[in-house]
KOLPAFI-478449 format. One record per residue: x, y, z of N, C-alpha, C, CB in turn; chain; residue number from 0. Coordinates in steps of 0.001 Angstrom, whole numbers. Last residue first. Glycine has a CB too. Layout:
REM KOLPAFI-478449
  n_east n_north    n_up ca_east ca_north   ca_up  c_east c_north    c_up cb_east cb_north   cb_up ch   i
       X       Y       Z       X        Y       Z       X       Y       Z       X        Y       Z  A NUM
...
//
This chain:
REM KOLPAFI-478449
  n_east n_north    n_up ca_east ca_north   ca_up  c_east c_north    c_up cb_east cb_north   cb_up ch   i
  -11553  -39013   -9534  -10212   -38551   -9200   -9603  -39436   -8118  -10243   -37083   -8739  A 235
  -13660  -39526  -12203  -13209   -40039  -10927  -11768  -39635  -10679  -13358   -41555  -10873  A 234
  -15925  -38359  -14035  -14581   -37886  -13727  -14177  -38321  -12329  -14500   -36360  -13856  A 233
  -17615  -40826  -16052  -17554   -39859  -14936  -16113  -39537  -14581  -18290   -40408  -13692  A 232
  -15564  -39225  -18132  -16963   -39178  -17739  -17405  -40580  -17317  -17850   -38638  -18899  A 231
  -12480  -37302  -18087  -13240   -38550  -18126  -14677  -38344  -17676  -12572   -39602  -17256  A 230
  -11308  -34762  -20160  -11801   -35103  -18823  -12704  -36343  -18938  -12582   -33889  -18178  A 229
  -10613  -33884  -22627   -9806   -34959  -22075  -10272  -35375  -20675   -8353   -34536  -22031  A 228
  -11266  -31666  -24176  -12115   -32852  -24206  -11356  -34099  -23717  -12648   -33081  -25629  A 227
   -9995  -29340  -23832   -9306   -30310  -24685  -10090  -31623  -24818   -7913   -30594  -24129  A 226
  -11675  -28014  -22094  -11402   -27404  -23399  -10750  -28387  -24360  -10511   -26184  -23232  A 225
  -12878  -28445  -19610  -12739   -29548  -20568  -12505  -29028  -21987  -13988   -30441  -20537  A 224
  -13631  -25049  -19273  -13749   -26377  -18679  -13732  -27437  -19782  -15045   -26488  -17831  A 223
  -11162  -22869  -20822  -12503   -23298  -20479  -12515  -24700  -19900  -13396   -23233  -21691  A 222
   -8659  -20550  -19895   -8978   -21877  -20398  -10374  -22291  -19916   -7910   -22906  -19942  A 221
   -8264  -18133  -18612   -8648   -18117  -20029   -9066  -19483  -20564   -7508   -17594  -20855  A 220
   -7414  -18693  -16043   -8696   -18023  -16224   -9193  -18166  -17655   -8582   -16548  -15855  A 219
   -4899  -19792  -16242   -5985   -20686  -15837   -7367  -20035  -15979   -5776   -21128  -14398  A 218
   -3493  -17563  -17351   -3333   -18910  -17896   -4497  -19817  -17514   -2026   -19519  -17415  A 217
   -3919  -15358  -15788   -4571   -15407  -17095   -4530  -16812  -17681   -3911   -14422  -18055  A 216
   -2186  -15912  -13690   -3631   -16004  -13487   -4367  -16118  -14809   -4139   -14792  -12713  A 215
     353  -15443  -14800      -8   -16770  -14302   -1517  -16941  -14191     640   -17019  -12949  A 214
     885  -12818  -15447     504   -13732  -16546     149  -15138  -16074    1631   -13824  -17547  A 213
    2758  -12338  -12501    2227   -11791  -13743    2034  -12886  -14786    3155   -10706  -14286  A 212
    3679  -12780  -10006    2741   -13779  -10538    2120  -13303  -11859    1626   -14074   -9503  A 211
    6633  -12581   -8232    5849   -11965   -9303    4976  -13034   -9944    6774   -11289  -10366  A 210
    7353  -12431   -4682    7285   -13089   -5975    6377  -12362   -6946    6817   -14503   -5808  A 209
    5784  -12427   -1417    6844   -12123   -2364    6629  -12869   -3678    8206   -12477   -1768  A 208
    3814  -10799    1036    3969   -11893      80    4972  -11480    -986    2604   -12275    -564  A 207
    3806   -8435    2346    4332    -9593    3063    4546  -10776    2133    3392    -9986    4192  A 206
    2457   -6260    1213    3843    -6094    1656    4354   -7250    2503    3973    -4823    2432  A 205
      25   -5518     189      31    -6248    1454    1428   -6301    2061    -502    -7662    1251  A 204
     836   -4401   -2220     264    -3529   -1205     231   -4208     161   -1139    -3104   -1609  A 203
    1620   -6660   -3620    2616    -5647   -3291    2117   -4747   -2170    2962    -4812   -4528  A 202
    -848   -7901   -3920     220    -8589   -3194    1294   -7598   -2746     845    -9690   -4071  A 201
   -2112   -5976   -5522   -2636    -6291   -4190   -1559   -6960   -3332   -3877    -7206   -4299  A 200
    -565   -6166   -7810    -560    -4909   -7063   -1115   -5101   -5659   -1369    -3846   -7804  A 199
   -1273   -8720   -8645     118    -8441   -8293     218   -7166   -7455     977    -8313   -9563  A 198
   -3979   -8262   -9241   -3616    -9190   -8166   -2179   -8937   -7697   -3775   -10654   -8639  A 197
   -3641   -6475  -11391   -4411    -6074  -10213   -4031   -6951   -9020   -5936    -6169  -10493  A 196
   -2283   -8037  -13195   -1595    -6877  -12625   -2334   -6333  -11415   -1443    -5781  -13672  A 195
   -4256   -9877  -13844   -2993   -10333  -13248   -2274   -9184  -12546   -2079   -10947  -14327  A 194
   -6141   -8284  -15107   -6460    -8834  -13790   -5204   -9324  -13086   -7470    -9975  -13915  A 193
   -4408   -5486  -16706   -5056    -6792  -16670   -5353   -7225  -15237   -4183    -7833  -17362  A 192
   -4561   -2524  -18105   -4349    -3050  -16765   -5123   -4364  -16626   -4794    -2018  -15679  A 191
   -2860   -1647  -21062   -4069    -2220  -20486   -3748   -2849  -19133   -4688    -3265  -21441  A 190
    -605    -882  -22311   -1214       88  -21412   -2462    -445  -20718   -1556     1333  -22171  A 189
      47   -2930  -24011    1007    -2582  -22972     370   -1690  -21908    2220    -1886  -23585  A 188
   -1824   -2964  -25979   -1933    -3970  -24920   -1036   -3630  -23733   -1574    -5355  -25465  A 187
    -948   -1005  -27788   -2074     -697  -26899   -2212   -1692  -25748   -3360     -668  -27692  A 186
    1671     -88  -29147    1445    -1265  -28307     317    -986  -27326    2737    -1663  -27551  A 185
    1447    2086  -30821    2430     1050  -31141    2156    -235  -30354    3851     1555  -30847  A 184
    -404    3701  -29627    -751     3119  -30922     212    1996  -31314    -754     4203  -32000  A 183
     876    4639  -27323    -215     3664  -27203    -560    2988  -28518   -1443     4336  -26656  A 182
    4422    4606  -27991    3150     5306  -27965    2056    4260  -27840    2952     6193  -29239  A 181
    7587    4349  -26301    6488     3818  -27105    5311    4766  -27059    6071     2423  -26615  A 180
    9343    5389  -24588    9864     5069  -25915    8789    4508  -26840   11002     4078  -25798  A 179
    8122    5623  -22180    8327     6863  -22925    8846    6597  -24334    9296     7769  -22180  A 178
    5703    3625  -21015    6998     3534  -21688    7173    4764  -22567    7110     2222  -22533  A 177
    3912    2631  -18137    4181     3652  -19152    5592    3510  -19712    3988     5054  -18565  A 176
    3963     655  -16132    3268      446  -17399    3739    1387  -18498    1790      610  -17202  A 175
    5568    1258  -13924    5214     -126  -14201    4629    -363  -15582    4254     -593  -13189  A 174
    6054    3950  -13666    7140     3034  -13359    6835    1605  -13797    7433     3063  -11881  A 173
    3684    5141  -14267    4832     5497  -15095    5991    4536  -14872    5274     6928  -14802  A 172
    2006    4425  -12283    1942     3630  -13506    3107    3956  -14447     608     3867  -14219  A 171
    2269    6380  -10400    3034     5151  -10204    3050    4304  -11467    2459     4347   -9045  A 170
    2121    9283  -12627    1698     8449  -11511    2621    7249  -11361     250     7988  -11702  A 169
    2515   10704  -14939    2755    11390  -13668    2351   10565  -12449    2012    12696  -13651  A 168
    1894    9315  -17238    3211     9965  -17179    3510   10589  -15818    3304    11032  -18247  A 167
    -712    8412  -16987     390     7455  -16913    1732    8145  -16655     464     6646  -18201  A 166
   -3299    9550  -15299   -2230    10101  -16113    -988    9220  -15971   -1921    11568  -15704  A 165
   -6172    7569  -15563   -5000     7929  -14755   -3914    8440  -15676   -4487     6718  -13918  A 164
   -7997    6970  -17481   -8458     7756  -16330   -7318    8234  -15450   -9418     6944  -15502  A 163
   -6585    9482  -19589   -7739     8948  -18870   -7575    7448  -18645   -9041     9234  -19642  A 162
   -4842   10851  -21225   -4517    10757  -19805   -5674   10261  -18974   -4073    12087  -19292  A 161
   -5200   10794  -23877   -5794    11943  -23187   -5455   11941  -21696   -7314    11944  -23376  A 160
   -4093    8384  -24495   -3397     9582  -24975   -3935   10849  -24316   -3525     9693  -26494  A 159
   -6069    6721  -23433   -4714     6719  -22859   -3965    7980  -23255   -3926     5473  -23314  A 158
   -8194    7259  -25167   -8302     7620  -23758   -6934    7676  -23084   -9198     6629  -23030  A 157
   -7202    6214  -27575   -7543     7634  -27480   -7629    8102  -26047   -8851     7907  -28178  A 156
   -7015    3522  -26890   -5796     4272  -27205   -6042    5767  -27074   -5302     3937  -28623  A 155
   -9741    2908  -26723   -8905     2833  -25527   -7616    3630  -25721   -8579     1366  -25187  A 154
  -10475    3057  -29401  -11063     4002  -28446  -10222    4062  -27167  -12522     3602  -28111  A 153
   -8979     916  -30360   -8761     2259  -30906   -9300    3320  -29951   -9430     2397  -32289  A 152
  -10092   -1192  -28928   -8678     -845  -28741   -8393     563  -29241   -7776    -1853  -29467  A 151
  -12691   -1209  -29972  -12465     -931  -28552  -11025    -510  -28293  -12810    -2159  -27708  A 150
  -12139   -1918  -32597  -12772     -625  -32330  -12564    -230  -30868  -14285     -676  -32665  A 149
  -11082   -4476  -32278  -10234    -3414  -32839  -10817   -2038  -32555  -10063    -3604  -34353  A 148
  -12121   -5742  -29036  -12208    -5667  -30490  -11290   -4547  -30980  -13682    -5427  -30954  A 147
  -10623   -7530  -26340  -11088    -6286  -26948  -11142   -6401  -28467  -10179    -5125  -26543  A 146
   -9445   -9691  -25198  -10889    -9777  -25420  -11446   -8538  -26112  -11603    -9985  -24100  A 145
   -6855   -9038  -24725   -7097    -9994  -25802   -8578  -10097  -26143   -6559   -11363  -25418  A 144
   -6857   -7515  -22425   -6878    -6811  -23708   -7150   -7747  -24877   -5562    -6094  -23929  A 143
   -9120   -8597  -19908   -7848    -8744  -20606   -7957   -8101  -21985   -7446   -10241  -20725  A 142
  -11601   -8011  -19042  -10549    -8061  -18026   -9167   -8199  -18638  -10798    -9209  -17075  A 141
  -14195   -5843  -20335  -13246    -6951  -20464  -12191   -6852  -19364  -12575    -6946  -21869  A 140
  -15853   -3589  -20675  -16421    -4861  -20249  -15508   -6056  -20362  -17617    -5126  -21019  A 139
  -15305    -964  -21265  -15127    -1938  -22339  -15604   -3345  -21961  -13672    -1990  -22737  A 138
  -15973     651  -19074  -15925     1227  -20416  -15923     208  -21535  -14725     2076  -20544  A 137
  -15881    -914  -16834  -17116     -185  -17107  -17150     370  -18532  -17282      949  -16105  A 136
  -13244   -1947  -17070  -14396    -2835  -16949  -15685   -2127  -17343  -14507    -3367  -15524  A 135
  -11676     394  -17149  -11692     -531  -18296  -12916   -1441  -18261  -10413    -1382  -18315  A 134
  -12221    1425  -14619  -12478     2239  -15812  -12576    1345  -17049  -11363     3301  -16001  A 133
  -11190    -607  -13057  -12633     -391  -13061  -13039     457  -14262  -13083      282  -11753  A 132
   -8412    -255  -13681   -9091    -1528  -13917  -10610   -1343  -14007   -8748    -2524  -12804  A 131
   -7787    2365  -12884   -7618     1957  -14283   -8441     703  -14585   -6127     1702  -14595  A 130
   -8362    2167  -10137   -9026     3155  -10983   -8973    2751  -12443   -8392     4527  -10800  A 129
   -6586     182   -9268   -8030      -26   -9164   -8777     911  -10120   -8506      199   -7709  A 128
   -4162    1562   -9708   -4447      327  -10442   -5947      39  -10436   -3671     -861   -9830  A 127
   -4453    3662   -7883   -4244     3942   -9308   -4611    2731  -10160   -2781     4348   -9569  A 126
   -4560    2157   -5549   -5743     2925   -5951   -5638    3304   -7424   -5901     4195   -5075  A 125
   -1946    1225   -5425   -3018      278   -5701   -4297     990   -6114   -3277     -593   -4484  A 124
    -607    3628   -4808    -283     2889   -6033   -1410    1940   -6421    1021     2105   -5856  A 123
   -1687    4345   -2299   -1884     5199   -3469   -1637    4454   -4777    -969     6405   -3390  A 122
   -3136    1446    -636   -2132     2482    -853   -2380    3236   -2143    -745     1877    -870  A 121
   -6402     886     778   -5365      616    -208   -4382    1775    -300   -5987      346   -1575  A 120
   -8506    1527    2379   -7309     1010    3051   -6152     772    2079   -7641     -285    3776  A 119
  -10411    2556     669  -10279     3157    1990   -8989    2734    2669  -11464     2788    2857  A 118
  -10574     978   -1521   -9750     2188   -1651   -9562    2885    -309  -10383     3156   -2652  A 117
  -12468    -885    -850  -11058    -1266    -720  -10133     -56    -809  -10684    -2281   -1798  A 116
  -14790     486   -1576  -14528      223    -155  -13049    -104      62  -15416     -940     359  A 115
  -14461     469   -4376  -14577     1730   -3654  -14301    1569   -2172  -15949     2317   -3854  A 114
  -14503   -2260   -4885  -13260    -1519   -5121  -13284    -194   -4365  -13050    -1272   -6634  A 113
  -17188   -2740   -4325  -16157    -3395   -3516  -14809   -2701   -3672  -16033    -4872   -3905  A 112
  -18387   -1220   -6351  -18640     -901   -4949  -17577   -1508   -4032  -20025    -1395   -4541  A 111
  -17452   -2553   -8662  -17128    -1141   -8443  -17310    -757   -6973  -18006     -245   -9335  A 110
  -18641   -5059   -8320  -17178    -4934   -8331  -16759   -3501   -8039  -16603    -5387   -9688  A 109
  -21328   -4281   -8573  -20855    -4911   -7335  -19340   -4788   -7221  -21275    -6397   -7283  A 108
  -21358   -3325  -11179  -21663    -2406  -10085  -21179   -2961   -8747  -23169    -2131  -10026  A 107
  -20813   -5702  -12553  -19884    -4572  -12649  -20110   -3581  -11513  -20037    -3864  -14004  A 106
  -23103   -7183  -11917  -21779    -7662  -11499  -20751   -6534  -11525  -21315    -8817  -12405  A 105
  -25079   -5640  -13147  -25107    -5834  -11695  -23742   -6288  -11177  -26186    -6860  -11312  A 104
  -24394   -5895  -15839  -24367    -4576  -15208  -24320   -4706  -13692  -25591    -3749  -15631  A 103
  -22302   -8833  -16329  -23558    -8098  -16345  -23393   -6742  -15673  -24662    -8905  -15654  A 102
  -20032  -10362  -18258  -20100    -9421  -17140  -21389   -8613  -17261  -18848    -8478  -17115  A 101
  -19256  -13653  -19058  -20156   -12526  -19326  -20240  -11657  -18081  -21575   -13022  -19750  A 100
  -18161  -16115  -18513  -17619   -15341  -19643  -18529  -14178  -20028  -17412   -16250  -20855  A  99
  -18954  -17213  -16170  -19811   -17477  -17330  -19377  -16697  -18567  -21251   -17137  -16998  A  98
  -16945  -16320  -14422  -17149   -17758  -14632  -17976  -18059  -15873  -17821   -18365  -13424  A  97
  -16649  -13715  -13737  -16017   -14128  -14991  -16293  -15596  -15323  -14516   -13893  -14916  A  96
  -17782  -13492  -11273  -18414   -12761  -12368  -17883  -13227  -13721  -18185   -11256  -12203  A  95
  -15942  -14944   -9785  -17292   -15476   -9948  -18006  -14791  -11106  -18097   -15305   -8655  A  94
  -13756  -13193   -9902  -13655   -14528  -10506  -15035  -15146  -10731  -12808   -15451   -9616  A  93
  -14823  -10972   -8514  -14360   -10834   -9900  -14310  -12193  -10587  -12970   -10166   -9944  A  92
  -15340  -12073   -5985  -16439   -11527   -6789  -16055  -11406   -8256  -16861   -10163   -6253  A  91
  -12734  -12690   -5206  -13732   -13749   -5310  -14892  -13296   -6178  -14235   -14160   -3920  A  90
  -11619  -10141   -5086  -11142   -11097   -6085  -12141  -12232   -6291   -9784   -11664   -5669  A  89
  -13128   -9061   -2920  -13134    -8436   -4242  -12715   -9423   -5327  -12208    -7220   -4257  A  88
  -12469  -10740    -811  -13862   -10637   -1234  -13958  -10052   -2637  -14663    -9779    -246  A  87
   -9703  -10207    -648  -10188   -11569    -892  -11623  -11544   -1427  -10116   -12409     403  A  86
   -9668   -7514     -20   -9094    -7945   -1293   -9586   -9347   -1660   -7555    -7919   -1226  A  85
  -10925   -7590    2521  -11506    -6816    1419  -10990   -7284      61  -11202    -5332    1602  A  84
   -9171   -9246    4000  -10588    -9584    3861  -11209   -8879    2657  -11351    -9214    5138  A  83
   -6773   -7803    3813   -6844    -9164    3288   -8298   -9580    3060   -6152   -10147    4249  A  82
   -7426   -5435    5160   -7072    -5420    3736   -7259   -6793    3115   -5625    -4952    3544  A  81
   -7794   -6457    7752   -8907    -5815    7043   -8647   -5778    5540   -9133    -4387    7574  A  80
   -5229   -7383    8333   -6354    -8305    8319   -7544   -7749    7562   -6761    -8643    9724  A  79
   -3825   -4954    8201   -3496    -6039    7286   -4649   -7029    7185   -2222    -6754    7739  A  78
   -5004   -3561   10320   -5147    -3056    8952   -4850   -4148    7940   -4220    -1858    8719  A  77
   -4166   -5068   12524   -5595    -4943   12227   -5827   -4495   10788   -6255    -3956   13193  A  76
   -1383   -4671   12273   -1951    -6020   12259   -3429   -5987   11891   -1765    -6693   13624  A  75
   -1186   -1890   12490    -729    -2545   11268   -1316   -3952   11145     802    -2607   11239  A  74
   -2133   -1520   15113   -2861     -936   13986   -2486   -1619   12678   -2582      567   13891  A  73
    -167   -2837   16573   -1552    -3293   16648   -2362   -2784   15467   -2192    -2839   17955  A  72
    2041   -1242   15852    2038    -2677   15566     612   -3240   15575    2909    -3426   16592  A  71
    1297    1250   16832    1507     1094   15398    1480    -383   14996    2839     1732   14984  A  70
    1216     646   19570       3     1098   18883     134     899   17379    -281     2578   19200  A  69
    3905      -4   20005    2867     -999   20256    1577    -633   19534    2610    -1136   21759  A  68
    5129    2446   19415    5434     1273   18596    4388     186   18762    6805      724   18948  A  67
    4063    4017   21490    3792     4360   20102    4035    3165   19184    4658     5543   19670  A  66
    5170    2751   23699    3712     2796   23543    3348    3092   22096    3092     3859   24478  A  65
    7895    3290   23189    7411     1905   23247    5895    1847   23048    7794     1257   24595  A  64
    8023    6075   23364    8353     5426   22094    7830    3993   22055    9868     5437   21867  A  63
    7319    6344   26068    6518     6985   25019    6766    6323   23668    6837     8489   24936  A  62
    9383    4986   27312    8013     4496   27446    7116    5076   26368    7456     4834   28823  A  61
   11570    6639   26588   11531     5235   26167   10117    4662   26237   12472     4399   27035  A  60
   10859    9070   27838   11043     9016   26384   10932    7581   25879   12407     9612   25989  A  59
   10781    8250   30519    9593     8859   29885    9686    8757   28369    9445    10343   30307  A  58
   13413    7369   30912   12309     6416   31013   11050    6953   30335   12018     6095   32483  A  57
   14813    9771   30634   15066     8680   29688   13920    7675   29695   16389     7973   30025  A  56
   13837   11168   32854   13600    11696   31503   13793   10605   30458   14542    12881   31210  A  55
   14778    9512   34909   13339     9724   34738   13024   10219   33326   12817    10730   35780  A  54
   17566    9753   34533   16922     8438   34445   15419    8590   34183   17160     7630   35744  A  53
   17933   12499   34976   18280    11924   33673   17579   10578   33476   19813    11754   33547  A  52
   17130   12679   37654   16425    13439   36618   16678   12849   35238   16855    14909   36645  A  51
   19018   11089   38936   17595    10719   38995   16806   11418   37902   17002    11064   40369  A  50
   21323   12598   38352   21195    11219   37884   19744   10765   37856   22009    10288   38766  A  49
   20805   15000   39676   20935    14997   38219   20765   13587   37653   22297    15571   37805  A  48
   20774   14005   42335   19624    14724   41763   19651   14693   40244   19603    16176   42251  A  47
   23312   12887   42634   22123    12054   42802   20905   12699   42157   21857    11799   44285  A  46
   24931   15143   42210   25037    13996   41308   23800   13106   41381   26283    13180   41638  A  45
   24140   16735   44398   23969    17217   43021   23991   16059   42038   25066    18232   42661  A  44
   24940   15124   46530   23525    15496   46383   23239   15923   44950   23150    16634   47366  A  43
   27707   15065   46027   26936    13821   46037   25442   14094   45845   27168    13061   47352  A  42
   28391   17751   46285   28562    17097   44984   27745   15809   44904   30047    16793   44727  A  41
   27907   18089   49005   27126    18862   48017   27214   18221   46642   27625    20325   47947  A  40
   29871   16410   50065   28453    16142   50326   27555   16854   49318   28084    16576   51748  A  39
   32323   17576   49325   31909    16305   48732   30417   16025   48920   32716    15174   49331  A  38
   32248   21147   48698   32475    19962   49532   31846   18729   48890   31901    20176   50951  A  37
   33873   22879   46075   32621    22509   46735   32877   21237   47533   31455    22305   45696  A  36
   35388   25179   44218   35687    24359   45393   34393   24105   46167   36752    25051   46305  A  35
   34723   24865   40659   34766    25575   41940   35088   24591   43074   33412    26299   42212  A  34
   34465   23299   38538   35493    24339   38437   35625   25140   39719   35182    25272   37287  A  33
   32299   21793   38993   33602    21173   39236   34743   22171   39115   33822    20028   38269  A  32
   30324   23633   38204   30461    23235   39609   31827   22636   39898   29377    22237   39981  A  31
   30707   23834   35431   30826    25032   36266   31044   24661   37735   29569    25909   36124  A  30
   30253   21210   34614   31550    21832   34330   31781   23054   35217   31637    22235   32849  A  29
   27608   20933   35371   28643    20140   36042   30024   20741   35831   28623    18697   35537  A  28
   26502   22771   33554   26332    22960   34996   27404   22196   35770   24928    22503   35438  A  27
   27180   21679   31103   27730    22984   31467   27594   23248   32965   27031    24091   30676  A  26
   25738   19234   31255   27191    19250   31035   27805   20572   31493   27510    19012   29549  A  25
   23108   20106   31503   23734    19355   32597   25251   19380   32479   23234    17903   32608  A  24
   22755   21236   28971   22713    22098   30155   23376   21414   31354   21256    22471   30495  A  23
   22867   18907   27462   23873    19961   27241   23938   20890   28450   23549    20774   25956  A  22
   20630   17595   28414   21945    17001   28627   23058   18026   28421   22147    15812   27689  A  21
   18609   19359   27499   18787    19100   28929   20178   18542   29222   17715    18126   29430  A  20
   18848   19157   24737   19105    20450   25386   19375   20262   26877   17911    21408   25181  A  19
   18068   16461   24456   19416    16891   24043   19791   18201   24718   19495    17048   22510  A  18
   15435   16579   25352   16399    15737   26055   17830   16149   25730   16182    14269   25696  A  17
   14309   18236   23422   14332    18684   24813   15347   17882   25622   12934    18561   25442  A  16
   14551   16574   21185   15281    17849   21238   15403   18383   22643   14604    18878   20373  A  15
   12774   14555   21979   14186    14239   21735   15034   15506   21815   14366    13560   20355  A  14
   10403   16065   22112   10925    15378   23310   12403   15045   23151   10128    14088   23586  A  13
   10163   16931   19410   10249    17901   20518   10856   17262   21759    8856    18468   20851  A  12
    9887   14583   18020   11077    15405   17771   11275   16396   18912   10956    16156   16421  A  11
    7394   13877   19094    8544    12986   19239    9844   13769   19059    8468    11827   18218  A  10
    5792   16004   18294    6031    15803   19723    7220   14872   19968    4778    15238   20392  A   9
    5858   15599   15494    6345    16858   16070    6688   16677   17545    5294    17975   15902  A   8
    4655   13108   15213    6063    13260   14839    6657   14515   15462    6213    13308   13313  A   7
    2073   13839   16040    2816    12818   16783    4308   12922   16483    2297    11407   16435  A   6
    1373   15679   14059    1476    16122   15449    2299   15141   16275      82    16287   16062  A   5
    1327   13993   11848    2293    15089   11871    2475   15613   13297    1839    16229   10934  A   4
    -806   12335   12495     540    11768   12374    1608   12836   12451     676    11004   11073  A   3
   -2908   14227   12448   -2603    13476   13674   -1197   12909   13628   -3615    12343   13879  A   2
   -1999   17298   10668   -2679    16029   10879   -2213   15335   12144   -2467    15126    9695  A   1
   -2499   20734   10818   -1546    19669   11071   -2295   18379   11401    -584    20056   12217  A   0
//
């Protein structure tokens, strides 16, 4: 039994114990009031039971409050850690893409950063990371538009084999996999782009809203002064 499972068990146990206690109190009071007892005895009994109920309620409330405080502190620390790791990873990816060439060292650095990020990433994001790094190491591209026909054909074969992530049985089934299509009909559909990696990070952080799909590719794909419209010197 894991730590979280034990904590849940004890919470349920305390609540159940409180319910059993209140039921017992009800039957005890019912039995006492059914008899002829002097007022002083009833006052002592009421005071004792009242104090017991208050103490039990306070113990349960304090326990739940402490647990909530711990979870809040942990969530805050975890969010900050995630943000740092994801920020460093994205920065490395963008820097590696600046010269339109991914070296072996850059790919290894990205892989190592992704491996560390998997320590705090949710299951869905780990699936996305797995697919993305698999594509980078196997084909050396961040977008399917950069793949050659031979690369796409090989990629299709891997998708049909369920590599690296089984699309039909994972979170990707909800976001990428289409039972009405085959990889050969639309290989680009199965490719995990950088935009989708960033979107998955935003979803995993669970505080930022909105869909940014295809936005990143727009500014990543354009080269510096591609239209030859930047002034020289470029005074802003």
